Each structure stands twice: as structure tokens, then as C-alpha cells.
Backbone atoms as SQL, in Angstrom:
CREATE TABLE atoms (id INTEGER PRIMARY KEY, chain TEXT, resi INTEGER, resn TEXT, atom TEXT, x REAL, y REAL, z REAL);
INSERT INTO atoms VALUES
  (1, 'A', 1, 'MET', 'N', -10.189, 5.542, 2.831),
  (2, 'A', 1, 'MET', 'CA', -10.990, 4.731, 1.982),
  (3, 'A', 1, 'MET', 'C', -10.380, 4.572, 0.587),
  (4, 'A', 2, 'LEU', 'N', -10.904, 3.760, -0.246),
  (5, 'A', 2, 'LEU', 'CA', -10.306, 3.520, -1.556),
  (6, 'A', 2, 'LEU', 'C', -10.267, 4.778, -2.387),
  (7, 'A', 3, 'ALA', 'N', -11.367, 5.551, -2.375),
  (8, 'A', 3, 'ALA', 'CA', -11.423, 6.774, -3.156),
  (9, 'A', 3, 'ALA', 'C', -10.332, 7.730, -2.768),
  (10, 'A', 4, 'GLN', 'N', -10.049, 7.841, -1.506),
  (11, 'A', 4, 'GLN', 'CA', -9.003, 8.730, -0.994),
  (12, 'A', 4, 'GLN', 'C', -7.625, 8.219, -1.392),
  (13, 'A', 5, 'THR', 'N', -7.454, 6.943, -1.346),
  (14, 'A', 5, 'THR', 'CA', -6.134, 6.317, -1.698),
  (15, 'A', 5, 'THR', 'C', -5.850, 6.544, -3.125),
  (16, 'A', 6, 'LEU', 'N', -6.865, 6.420, -3.978),
  (17, 'A', 6, 'LEU', 'CA', -6.724, 6.632, -5.439),
  (18, 'A', 6, 'LEU', 'C', -6.344, 8.028, -5.824),
  (19, 'A', 7, 'GLN', 'N', -6.620, 8.982, -4.888),
  (20, 'A', 7, 'GLN', 'CA', -6.317, 10.375, -5.181),
  (21, 'A', 7, 'GLN', 'C', -4.860, 10.670, -4.985),
  (22, 'A', 8, 'ARG', 'N', -4.138, 9.812, -4.351),
  (23, 'A', 8, 'ARG', 'CA', -2.681, 10.048, -4.112),
  (24, 'A', 8, 'ARG', 'C', -1.908, 9.929, -5.458),
  (25, 'A', 9, 'TRP', 'N', -0.770, 10.623, -5.434),
  (26, 'A', 9, 'TRP', 'CA', 0.044, 10.727, -6.627),
  (27, 'A', 9, 'TRP', 'C', 0.448, 9.356, -7.217),
  (28, 'A', 10, 'PRO', 'N', 0.838, 8.368, -6.458),
  (29, 'A', 10, 'PRO', 'CA', 1.291, 7.090, -7.033),
  (30, 'A', 10, 'PRO', 'C', 0.163, 6.397, -7.845),
  (31, 'A', 11, 'TYR', 'N', -1.013, 6.717, -7.570),
  (32, 'A', 11, 'TYR', 'CA', -2.140, 6.063, -8.204),
  (33, 'A', 11, 'TYR', 'C', -2.874, 6.955, -9.265),
  (34, 'A', 12, 'ALA', 'N', -2.177, 8.004, -9.615),
  (35, 'A', 12, 'ALA', 'CA', -2.850, 9.003, -10.589),
  (36, 'A', 12, 'ALA', 'C', -3.186, 8.362, -11.929),
  (37, 'A', 13, 'ALA', 'N', -2.281, 7.492, -12.453),
  (38, 'A', 13, 'ALA', 'CA', -2.568, 6.851, -13.723),
  (39, 'A', 13, 'ALA', 'C', -3.789, 5.888, -13.621),
  (40, 'A', 14, 'LEU', 'N', -3.848, 5.180, -12.567),
  (41, 'A', 14, 'LEU', 'CA', -4.999, 4.313, -12.398),
  (42, 'A', 14, 'LEU', 'C', -6.306, 5.072, -12.192),
  (43, 'A', 15, 'CYS', 'N', -6.197, 6.153, -11.353),
  (44, 'A', 15, 'CYS', 'CA', -7.403, 6.971, -11.108),
  (45, 'A', 15, 'CYS', 'C', -7.902, 7.599, -12.390),
  (46, 'A', 16, 'SER', 'N', -7.030, 7.986, -13.319),
  (47, 'A', 16, 'SER', 'CA', -7.454, 8.653, -14.541),
  (48, 'A', 16, 'SER', 'C', -8.162, 7.672, -15.459),
  (49, 'A', 17, 'ARG', 'N', -7.980, 6.367, -15.289),
  (50, 'A', 17, 'ARG', 'CA', -8.593, 5.379, -16.126),
  (51, 'A', 17, 'ARG', 'C', -9.974, 4.899, -15.604),
  (52, 'A', 18, 'ILE', 'N', -10.265, 5.226, -14.378),
  (53, 'A', 18, 'ILE', 'CA', -11.567, 4.847, -13.800),
  (54, 'A', 18, 'ILE', 'C', -12.631, 5.764, -14.363),
  (55, 'A', 19, 'GLN', 'N', -13.601, 5.203, -15.037),
  (56, 'A', 19, 'GLN', 'CA', -14.613, 5.955, -15.735),
  (57, 'A', 19, 'GLN', 'C', -15.853, 6.162, -14.952),
  (58, 'A', 20, 'VAL', 'N', -16.157, 5.154, -14.083),
  (59, 'A', 20, 'VAL', 'CA', -17.372, 5.220, -13.271),
  (60, 'A', 20, 'VAL', 'C', -17.075, 4.930, -11.856),
  (61, 'A', 21, 'GLN', 'N', -17.643, 5.739, -10.931),
  (62, 'A', 21, 'GLN', 'CA', -17.493, 5.500, -9.536),
  (63, 'A', 21, 'GLN', 'C', -18.880, 5.383, -8.954),
  (64, 'A', 22, 'VAL', 'N', -19.107, 4.343, -8.177),
  (65, 'A', 22, 'VAL', 'CA', -20.424, 4.123, -7.587),
  (66, 'A', 22, 'VAL', 'C', -20.213, 3.924, -6.095),
  (67, 'A', 23, 'GLN', 'N', -21.067, 4.602, -5.370),
  (68, 'A', 23, 'GLN', 'CA', -21.006, 4.453, -3.870),
  (69, 'A', 23, 'GLN', 'C', -22.353, 3.889, -3.525),
  (70, 'A', 24, 'LEU', 'N', -22.328, 2.620, -2.986),
  (71, 'A', 24, 'LEU', 'CA', -23.590, 1.968, -2.589),
  (72, 'A', 24, 'LEU', 'C', -23.962, 2.502, -1.180),
  (73, 'A', 25, 'LYS', 'N', -25.189, 2.790, -1.068),
  (74, 'A', 25, 'LYS', 'CA', -25.714, 3.246, 0.283),
  (75, 'A', 25, 'LYS', 'C', -26.484, 2.112, 0.939),
  (76, 'A', 26, 'PRO', 'N', -26.531, 2.135, 2.220),
  (77, 'A', 26, 'PRO', 'CA', -27.339, 1.092, 2.908),
  (78, 'A', 26, 'PRO', 'C', -28.782, 1.067, 2.531),
  (79, 'A', 27, 'VAL', 'N', -29.396, -0.045, 2.538),
  (80, 'A', 27, 'VAL', 'CA', -30.828, -0.194, 2.250),
  (81, 'A', 27, 'VAL', 'C', -31.522, -0.308, 3.592),
  (82, 'A', 28, 'LEU', 'N', -31.986, 0.838, 4.139),
  (83, 'A', 28, 'LEU', 'CA', -32.525, 0.842, 5.471),
  (84, 'A', 28, 'LEU', 'C', -34.045, 0.606, 5.540),
  (85, 'A', 29, 'GLU', 'N', -34.764, 0.865, 4.517),
  (86, 'A', 29, 'GLU', 'CA', -36.187, 0.731, 4.529),
  (87, 'A', 29, 'GLU', 'C', -36.507, -0.817, 4.536),
  (88, 'A', 30, 'ARG', 'N', -37.359, -1.208, 5.385),
  (89, 'A', 30, 'ARG', 'CA', -37.672, -2.700, 5.586),
  (90, 'A', 30, 'ARG', 'C', -38.135, -3.328, 4.334),
  (91, 'A', 31, 'ALA', 'N', -39.072, -2.758, 3.646),
  (92, 'A', 31, 'ALA', 'CA', -39.680, -3.361, 2.417),
  (93, 'A', 31, 'ALA', 'C', -38.610, -3.483, 1.338),
  (94, 'A', 32, 'ARG', 'N', -37.796, -2.471, 1.139),
  (95, 'A', 32, 'ARG', 'CA', -36.728, -2.536, 0.167),
  (96, 'A', 32, 'ARG', 'C', -35.675, -3.566, 0.478),
  (97, 'A', 33, 'PHE', 'N', -35.331, -3.697, 1.774),
  (98, 'A', 33, 'PHE', 'CA', -34.336, -4.683, 2.245),
  (99, 'A', 33, 'PHE', 'C', -34.871, -6.076, 2.001),
  (100, 'A', 34, 'ALA', 'N', -36.179, -6.239, 2.362),
  (101, 'A', 34, 'ALA', 'CA', -36.790, -7.607, 2.167),
  (102, 'A', 34, 'ALA', 'C', -36.809, -7.975, 0.698),
  (103, 'A', 35, 'ALA', 'N', -37.132, -6.957, -0.125),
  (104, 'A', 35, 'ALA', 'CA', -37.124, -7.237, -1.623),
  (105, 'A', 35, 'ALA', 'C', -35.765, -7.572, -2.119),
  (106, 'A', 36, 'LEU', 'N', -34.725, -6.890, -1.594),
  (107, 'A', 36, 'LEU', 'CA', -33.349, -7.131, -2.026),
  (108, 'A', 36, 'LEU', 'C', -32.933, -8.584, -1.611),
  (109, 'A', 37, 'VAL', 'N', -33.225, -8.957, -0.405),
  (110, 'A', 37, 'VAL', 'CA', -32.866, -10.323, 0.024),
  (111, 'A', 37, 'VAL', 'C', -33.665, -11.366, -0.812),
  (112, 'A', 38, 'ALA', 'N', -34.940, -11.133, -0.992),
  (113, 'A', 38, 'ALA', 'CA', -35.771, -12.060, -1.751),
  (114, 'A', 38, 'ALA', 'C', -35.231, -12.203, -3.181),
  (115, 'A', 39, 'HIS', 'N', -34.827, -11.073, -3.809),
  (116, 'A', 39, 'HIS', 'CA', -34.268, -11.110, -5.122),
  (117, 'A', 39, 'HIS', 'C', -33.002, -11.869, -5.198),
  (118, 'A', 40, 'ALA', 'N', -32.134, -11.614, -4.209),
  (119, 'A', 40, 'ALA', 'CA', -30.820, -12.369, -4.121),
  (120, 'A', 40, 'ALA', 'C', -31.056, -13.847, -4.000),
  (121, 'A', 41, 'LEU', 'N', -31.946, -14.230, -3.118),
  (122, 'A', 41, 'LEU', 'CA', -32.204, -15.693, -2.920),
  (123, 'A', 41, 'LEU', 'C', -32.828, -16.284, -4.197),
  (124, 'A', 42, 'LYS', 'N', -33.756, -15.598, -4.816),
  (125, 'A', 42, 'LYS', 'CA', -34.387, -16.078, -6.028),
  (126, 'A', 42, 'LYS', 'C', -33.366, -16.213, -7.164),
  (127, 'A', 43, 'SER', 'N', -32.491, -15.219, -7.287),
  (128, 'A', 43, 'SER', 'CA', -31.448, -15.287, -8.276),
  (129, 'A', 43, 'SER', 'C', -30.469, -16.442, -8.081),
  (130, 'A', 44, 'ALA', 'N', -30.346, -16.863, -6.818),
  (131, 'A', 44, 'ALA', 'CA', -29.441, -17.998, -6.512),
  (132, 'A', 44, 'ALA', 'C', -30.197, -19.319, -6.627),
  (133, 'A', 45, 'GLY', 'N', -31.441, -19.290, -7.048),
  (134, 'A', 45, 'GLY', 'CA', -32.195, -20.524, -7.313),
  (135, 'A', 45, 'GLY', 'C', -33.111, -20.999, -6.173),
  (136, 'A', 46, 'CYS', 'N', -33.253, -20.153, -5.140),
  (137, 'A', 46, 'CYS', 'CA', -34.063, -20.509, -3.990),
  (138, 'A', 46, 'CYS', 'C', -35.571, -20.409, -4.391),
  (139, 'A', 47, 'THR', 'N', -36.354, -21.410, -4.139),
  (140, 'A', 47, 'THR', 'CA', -37.786, -21.353, -4.515),
  (141, 'A', 47, 'THR', 'C', -38.680, -21.367, -3.277),
  (142, 'A', 48, 'GLN', 'N', -38.128, -21.409, -2.075),
  (143, 'A', 48, 'GLN', 'CA', -38.912, -21.400, -0.869),
  (144, 'A', 48, 'GLN', 'C', -38.490, -20.290, 0.043),
  (145, 'A', 49, 'THR', 'N', -39.309, -19.987, 1.077),
  (146, 'A', 49, 'THR', 'CA', -39.000, -18.964, 2.078),
  (147, 'A', 49, 'THR', 'C', -38.006, -19.507, 3.034),
  (148, 'A', 50, 'LEU', 'N', -36.803, -18.927, 3.149),
  (149, 'A', 50, 'LEU', 'CA', -35.766, -19.333, 4.057),
  (150, 'A', 50, 'LEU', 'C', -35.745, -18.578, 5.307),
  (151, 'A', 51, 'ILE', 'N', -36.155, -17.290, 5.263),
  (152, 'A', 51, 'ILE', 'CA', -35.967, -16.408, 6.407),
  (153, 'A', 51, 'ILE', 'C', -37.333, -15.823, 6.760),
  (154, 'A', 52, 'THR', 'N', -37.675, -15.869, 8.076),
  (155, 'A', 52, 'THR', 'CA', -38.893, -15.267, 8.528),
  (156, 'A', 52, 'THR', 'C', -38.825, -13.744, 8.529),
  (157, 'A', 53, 'ASP', 'N', -39.995, -13.121, 8.719),
  (158, 'A', 53, 'ASP', 'CA', -40.021, -11.645, 8.794),
  (159, 'A', 53, 'ASP', 'C', -39.149, -11.136, 9.913),
  (160, 'A', 54, 'SER', 'N', -39.236, -11.852, 11.035),
  (161, 'A', 54, 'SER', 'CA', -38.418, -11.404, 12.185),
  (162, 'A', 54, 'SER', 'C', -36.944, -11.642, 11.875),
  (163, 'A', 55, 'GLY', 'N', -36.629, -12.701, 11.171),
  (164, 'A', 55, 'GLY', 'CA', -35.250, -12.964, 10.759),
  (165, 'A', 55, 'GLY', 'C', -34.729, -11.914, 9.823),
  (166, 'A', 56, 'LEU', 'N', -35.565, -11.432, 8.893),
  (167, 'A', 56, 'LEU', 'CA', -35.158, -10.367, 7.972),
  (168, 'A', 56, 'LEU', 'C', -34.825, -9.092, 8.809),
  (169, 'A', 57, 'GLU', 'N', -35.638, -8.831, 9.834),
  (170, 'A', 57, 'GLU', 'CA', -35.377, -7.654, 10.645),
  (171, 'A', 57, 'GLU', 'C', -34.053, -7.805, 11.416),
  (172, 'A', 58, 'VAL', 'N', -33.761, -8.964, 11.916),
  (173, 'A', 58, 'VAL', 'CA', -32.483, -9.183, 12.587),
  (174, 'A', 58, 'VAL', 'C', -31.365, -9.012, 11.598),
  (175, 'A', 59, 'LEU', 'N', -31.528, -9.508, 10.396),
  (176, 'A', 59, 'LEU', 'CA', -30.568, -9.410, 9.393),
  (177, 'A', 59, 'LEU', 'C', -30.337, -7.968, 8.953),
  (178, 'A', 60, 'ARG', 'N', -31.407, -7.192, 8.762),
  (179, 'A', 60, 'ARG', 'CA', -31.346, -5.806, 8.382),
  (180, 'A', 60, 'ARG', 'C', -30.627, -4.992, 9.450),
  (181, 'A', 61, 'GLN', 'N', -30.962, -5.164, 10.697),
  (182, 'A', 61, 'GLN', 'CA', -30.359, -4.421, 11.774),
  (183, 'A', 61, 'GLN', 'C', -28.850, -4.763, 11.950),
  (184, 'A', 62, 'SER', 'N', -28.554, -6.025, 11.892),
  (185, 'A', 62, 'SER', 'CA', -27.172, -6.481, 12.154),
  (186, 'A', 62, 'SER', 'C', -26.268, -6.123, 11.000),
  (187, 'A', 63, 'SER', 'N', -26.798, -6.072, 9.771),
  (188, 'A', 63, 'SER', 'CA', -25.948, -5.742, 8.597),
  (189, 'A', 63, 'SER', 'C', -25.930, -4.204, 8.370),
  (190, 'A', 64, 'LYS', 'N', -26.798, -3.469, 9.153),
  (191, 'A', 64, 'LYS', 'CA', -26.870, -2.034, 8.993),
  (192, 'A', 64, 'LYS', 'C', -27.383, -1.694, 7.592),
  (193, 'A', 65, 'GLY', 'N', -28.125, -2.614, 6.949),
  (194, 'A', 65, 'GLY', 'CA', -28.646, -2.361, 5.626),
  (195, 'A', 65, 'GLY', 'C', -27.613, -2.513, 4.514),
  (196, 'A', 66, 'LEU', 'N', -26.441, -2.965, 4.796),
  (197, 'A', 66, 'LEU', 'CA', -25.370, -3.092, 3.781),
  (198, 'A', 66, 'LEU', 'C', -25.536, -4.500, 3.103),
  (199, 'A', 67, 'PRO', 'N', -25.828, -4.517, 1.822),
  (200, 'A', 67, 'PRO', 'CA', -26.052, -5.781, 1.132),
  (201, 'A', 67, 'PRO', 'C', -24.899, -6.760, 1.227),
  (202, 'A', 68, 'ARG', 'N', -23.667, -6.311, 1.167),
  (203, 'A', 68, 'ARG', 'CA', -22.522, -7.215, 1.211),
  (204, 'A', 68, 'ARG', 'C', -22.453, -7.868, 2.597),
  (205, 'A', 69, 'GLN', 'N', -22.688, -7.088, 3.627),
  (206, 'A', 69, 'GLN', 'CA', -22.628, -7.616, 5.017),
  (207, 'A', 69, 'GLN', 'C', -23.782, -8.581, 5.224),
  (208, 'A', 70, 'ALA', 'N', -24.966, -8.267, 4.696),
  (209, 'A', 70, 'ALA', 'CA', -26.095, -9.192, 4.795),
  (210, 'A', 70, 'ALA', 'C', -25.811, -10.449, 4.090),
  (211, 'A', 71, 'GLY', 'N', -25.092, -10.417, 2.976),
  (212, 'A', 71, 'GLY', 'CA', -24.764, -11.628, 2.207),
  (213, 'A', 71, 'GLY', 'C', -23.810, -12.509, 3.033),
  (214, 'A', 72, 'ARG', 'N', -22.858, -11.854, 3.662),
  (215, 'A', 72, 'ARG', 'CA', -21.934, -12.636, 4.514),
  (216, 'A', 72, 'ARG', 'C', -22.652, -13.327, 5.639),
  (217, 'A', 73, 'ILE', 'N', -23.578, -12.654, 6.279),
  (218, 'A', 73, 'ILE', 'CA', -24.360, -13.227, 7.369),
  (219, 'A', 73, 'ILE', 'C', -25.179, -14.433, 6.868),
  (220, 'A', 74, 'VAL', 'N', -25.848, -14.238, 5.721),
  (221, 'A', 74, 'VAL', 'CA', -26.686, -15.280, 5.189),
  (222, 'A', 74, 'VAL', 'C', -25.843, -16.527, 4.780),
  (223, 'A', 75, 'ARG', 'N', -24.696, -16.258, 4.148),
  (224, 'A', 75, 'ARG', 'CA', -23.844, -17.378, 3.780),
  (225, 'A', 75, 'ARG', 'C', -23.349, -18.190, 4.965),
  (226, 'A', 76, 'THR', 'N', -22.963, -17.487, 6.040),
  (227, 'A', 76, 'THR', 'CA', -22.509, -18.117, 7.220),
  (228, 'A', 76, 'THR', 'C', -23.680, -18.896, 7.855),
  (229, 'A', 77, 'ALA', 'N', -24.865, -18.275, 7.878),
  (230, 'A', 77, 'ALA', 'CA', -26.034, -18.944, 8.442),
  (231, 'A', 77, 'ALA', 'C', -26.439, -20.178, 7.651),
  (232, 'A', 78, 'LEU', 'N', -26.278, -20.117, 6.324),
  (233, 'A', 78, 'LEU', 'CA', -26.579, -21.307, 5.457),
  (234, 'A', 78, 'LEU', 'C', -25.635, -22.443, 5.776),
  (235, 'A', 79, 'HIS', 'N', -24.390, -22.147, 6.023),
  (236, 'A', 79, 'HIS', 'CA', -23.386, -23.154, 6.391),
  (237, 'A', 79, 'HIS', 'C', -23.809, -23.830, 7.739),
  (238, 'A', 80, 'LEU', 'N', -24.147, -22.971, 8.714),
  (239, 'A', 80, 'LEU', 'CA', -24.534, -23.435, 9.979),
  (240, 'A', 80, 'LEU', 'C', -25.823, -24.285, 9.923),
  (241, 'A', 81, 'ALA', 'N', -26.782, -23.904, 9.117),
  (242, 'A', 81, 'ALA', 'CA', -28.089, -24.563, 9.005),
  (243, 'A', 81, 'ALA', 'C', -27.794, -25.940, 8.268),
  (244, 'A', 82, 'ALA', 'N', -26.932, -25.938, 7.322),
  (245, 'A', 82, 'ALA', 'CA', -26.663, -27.209, 6.629),
  (246, 'A', 82, 'ALA', 'C', -26.042, -28.227, 7.571),
  (247, 'A', 83, 'HIS', 'N', -25.167, -27.747, 8.460),
  (248, 'A', 83, 'HIS', 'CA', -24.533, -28.705, 9.439),
  (249, 'A', 83, 'HIS', 'C', -25.601, -29.230, 10.418),
  (250, 'A', 84, 'GLN', 'N', -26.644, -28.450, 10.664),
  (251, 'A', 84, 'GLN', 'CA', -27.664, -28.892, 11.592),
  (252, 'A', 84, 'GLN', 'C', -28.790, -29.680, 10.820),
  (253, 'A', 85, 'GLY', 'N', -28.724, -29.772, 9.474),
  (254, 'A', 85, 'GLY', 'CA', -29.678, -30.507, 8.732),
  (255, 'A', 85, 'GLY', 'C', -31.027, -29.707, 8.519),
  (256, 'A', 86, 'LEU', 'N', -30.880, -28.349, 8.585),
  (257, 'A', 86, 'LEU', 'CA', -32.076, -27.535, 8.433),
  (258, 'A', 86, 'LEU', 'C', -32.229, -27.097, 6.959),
  (259, 'A', 87, 'ASN', 'N', -33.464, -26.853, 6.581),
  (260, 'A', 87, 'ASN', 'CA', -33.688, -26.371, 5.189),
  (261, 'A', 87, 'ASN', 'C', -34.245, -24.928, 5.178),
  (262, 'A', 88, 'HIS', 'N', -34.074, -24.261, 6.317),
  (263, 'A', 88, 'HIS', 'CA', -34.424, -22.809, 6.431),
  (264, 'A', 88, 'HIS', 'C', -33.503, -22.178, 7.442),
  (265, 'A', 89, 'LEU', 'N', -33.630, -20.898, 7.655),
  (266, 'A', 89, 'LEU', 'CA', -32.727, -20.130, 8.554),
  (267, 'A', 89, 'LEU', 'C', -33.551, -19.589, 9.725),
  (268, 'A', 90, 'PRO', 'N', -33.617, -20.351, 10.801),
  (269, 'A', 90, 'PRO', 'CA', -34.309, -19.810, 11.979),
  (270, 'A', 90, 'PRO', 'C', -33.578, -18.581, 12.542),
  (271, 'A', 91, 'ASP', 'N', -34.282, -17.795, 13.299),
  (272, 'A', 91, 'ASP', 'CA', -33.640, -16.580, 13.856),
  (273, 'A', 91, 'ASP', 'C', -32.402, -16.951, 14.664),
  (274, 'A', 92, 'GLU', 'N', -32.470, -18.044, 15.364),
  (275, 'A', 92, 'GLU', 'CA', -31.349, -18.463, 16.238),
  (276, 'A', 92, 'GLU', 'C', -30.064, -18.712, 15.397),
  (277, 'A', 93, 'VAL', 'N', -30.256, -19.323, 14.215),
  (278, 'A', 93, 'VAL', 'CA', -29.115, -19.595, 13.361),
  (279, 'A', 93, 'VAL', 'C', -28.550, -18.283, 12.806),
  (280, 'A', 94, 'LEU', 'N', -29.463, -17.343, 12.445),
  (281, 'A', 94, 'LEU', 'CA', -28.945, -16.032, 12.045),
  (282, 'A', 94, 'LEU', 'C', -28.139, -15.366, 13.139),
  (283, 'A', 95, 'GLN', 'N', -28.632, -15.388, 14.358),
  (284, 'A', 95, 'GLN', 'CA', -27.905, -14.821, 15.495),
  (285, 'A', 95, 'GLN', 'C', -26.600, -15.489, 15.733),
  (286, 'A', 96, 'GLN', 'N', -26.576, -16.801, 15.519),
  (287, 'A', 96, 'GLN', 'CA', -25.266, -17.566, 15.690),
  (288, 'A', 96, 'GLN', 'C', -24.286, -17.057, 14.570),
  (289, 'A', 97, 'ALA', 'N', -24.766, -16.926, 13.384),
  (290, 'A', 97, 'ALA', 'CA', -23.951, -16.432, 12.278),
  (291, 'A', 97, 'ALA', 'C', -23.402, -15.021, 12.539),
  (292, 'A', 98, 'ILE', 'N', -24.255, -14.167, 13.064),
  (293, 'A', 98, 'ILE', 'CA', -23.824, -12.791, 13.388),
  (294, 'A', 98, 'ILE', 'C', -22.720, -12.823, 14.421),
  (295, 'A', 99, 'GLU', 'N', -22.917, -13.662, 15.459),
  (296, 'A', 99, 'GLU', 'CA', -21.870, -13.807, 16.521),
  (297, 'A', 99, 'GLU', 'C', -20.565, -14.321, 15.982),
  (298, 'A', 100, 'GLU', 'N', -20.703, -15.262, 15.033),
  (299, 'A', 100, 'GLU', 'CA', -19.442, -15.839, 14.446),
  (300, 'A', 100, 'GLU', 'C', -18.674, -14.795, 13.652),
  (301, 'A', 101, 'LEU', 'N', -19.393, -13.861, 13.030),
  (302, 'A', 101, 'LEU', 'CA', -18.741, -12.893, 12.186),
  (303, 'A', 101, 'LEU', 'C', -18.176, -11.689, 12.994),
  (304, 'A', 102, 'LYS', 'N', -18.491, -11.560, 14.238),
  (305, 'A', 102, 'LYS', 'CA', -18.020, -10.426, 15.063),
  (306, 'A', 102, 'LYS', 'C', -16.507, -10.591, 15.304);
């Protein structure tokens, strides 16, 4: 991993300059994950509900609670939905996005 690589001698100067290290943990709790996704969508300017509760569960399980992976899935699903002329993300489109990213 990156932290282990930075501990090697060639990277000692870089490692000594890093002042803060953060390790993001998965968001596994359903309510917190839903709040995270809702916040991200709202921050992006979304004013409507795009993902159903069952879709959020599919997203949470497939991303293993990792926000970056969930974002990749949602971006891919948004592209797929736009091509289909949809203004929301049905569970089937989320599943299709998940399959595309495998």
C-alpha cells in the first residue's frame, strides 16, 4: 500500500514532509451510507431523489461501503441512465454499472 511504499528509503524525504495521514474506513451502517450518498448528490446540485432505498442497498453492498467506489458506480450509472433518457437510477441501471466496472 502507499503507506508501506513511503516507508522505503528512496521516499524518506517525501515521507518526512507528510504532516497528516488519514485512513478512510468503509461506511457500513445503512443510515450513514444513505446520508453520505444524499449529501454527495445534494452537493453536486441534485434536487430530486435519484436512487431508491433498494438501490442504495445495492450500492452499499457492491461498493463495500467505500465512498470512492460508490462514486464510481454512481457516475457510471448516471452515464448509462443518460443514454437511456432516464432522470433517475433504477436498480437495473445500478446493477448494469456494477457489472461494467467488474
